[in-house]
N, C-alpha and C positions, 0 to 999 in steps of 0.2 A: 628589442626591447626598447621604448618611447618612456623615458624618465621625464618628469615636468623641468622646464630651464635645459635640455639640451638642445634646443634649438628648432626640435622635431614640429614644434606649431609653427615655424613660420616659414615661409617658401624663401625669403631670401632675410640673411642674419640683417637686423638692422643697423648694426654696426658694420656692415661689408667692408669699409673704406678700411679698418682698422686690420682686415686680414688681408684682403688685395693691394692696399694702397691706392694711389688715387690714377683712374683710370688715363683720364687726358693730363697735360701739362695746365699747368695756370698760368698767366703771362698779365703783365701789371697795365693797364689801362691807363693812358693820361689824357689830358688836353695836350695839343701842341701849344706853345708858348708862343708868342705873339712876337716875329722874327723878323718884323720891320725895321729895327730898330740895329739887328746883327748887317740884315742884307743894304742898308745904307753904311753900315761903315765898311764892308764889304765891297761894295759898289763897282772898284776897279781891280777885283780880287777873283777871275775867272773860277780859278781853282774850289776857293770856299762857296762860290754862290753855288757851282755844281754839287756840293756836298750838298748845302743845304736845300735846295731843292730836293736830293738823292732822299734827303731825312723826312724830309714832310712830305715828298712824293709830289709835288704842284713844281712844275716849270716854269720860272719865271723869263726866261728866254729861248728863242730858235736854236736847239740842239741834234745833232745827229742822233742817231741809235747806239751809234759808237761810244760817240760821249757819255749817253746815258748807262752806259752799260760800264764804261769805267767808272762814273760816279757814283752806280752801285756799289763797284769795289770797293771805292776809296771810303765809304762812308762808314765802313765798317771799323775805319782806324778815328773814327770823329765822334765827339758827344757833346751835347748840349745840356749842360750845367749854371745855373745862377747867372741866367742869362746872356750865358758866353758859349764861345766854341772852342772846345778843347781838344788837341789831338791826342789820343790814348797809345797808338799803333806805334810800331818801328821801335829801332832801340834794344834788340835782345842780346848784344852784348854788354863790355864792360862799362859801357855809359849809359845802361839801360835809364829812361826814367819812369816817373810814374805819369805824369801828365803835362800839359803844356800849354799854355794859352795860346789861342791864334791872334796874331795881330796884322795888321796890314802893313804893304811896306812902306808907306807913311809913318805909321807907330815905331816899326821898325828902329827908322834913320834915327827918329826922336830918342827911342829906349838904346841903339848904339850910341849917340852922341853922348848921352848921361853915364852912359857905363867907361866909355873913354874918359870923362872929366872926372867922375868920380875914382877911377880906380886907376890914378895917376898914370892919365894919357898911354895906357896900354896899348899894345899891338895888335892887330886887326885879329889873330888866332884868340889872343888871351879876351878878347871881347866877344868872337864866336862861342866861346867854349861858356863863358860867364850865362849869355842870353839863351843859348841850349839848352840848359838846365831850367827854362822858364816858361820862355817862349818860343813858338813855330810859327817862319813865316817864309811866304816863295820867294828864292833867291836872296835871302841874308846877307851872301857874301857881299853882295851888288849893295844892300842896304847900310852895313858897315863898313864899305870904301867910302859912301855918298858921306856918313856922317863924321868920317875922319879927316876925310881932305876938307 
């Protein structure tokens, strides 16, 4: 028996999403930020250039299919925020970190030199531990040795 208000007068309940939930996942769509500053900053860092290209989907240099696949995999460990590239992957053990700012090798040398002077001329390992809490850079050990010597 039909009773007014039981929904029998509707073919589809007007509040069907409350009963079944959303059928499709929703994703936030935003415009890509201008990456020219970051690409200029990392012009000598192929790792970061590949990651930036993978994030945007546009390739700025000639790469093989293998390199593109590697970059697609690596991009899951990086994020763009506040006009900076952040490393958000890795470090699942006792030294796990929330996120670290990506810096070029040249910037890493300057940061290591400043850390060495401010920290009372720390040894290479102490400088590395201090820098790894805030920054990510390819071949960081090389940059630290270059700064200390």
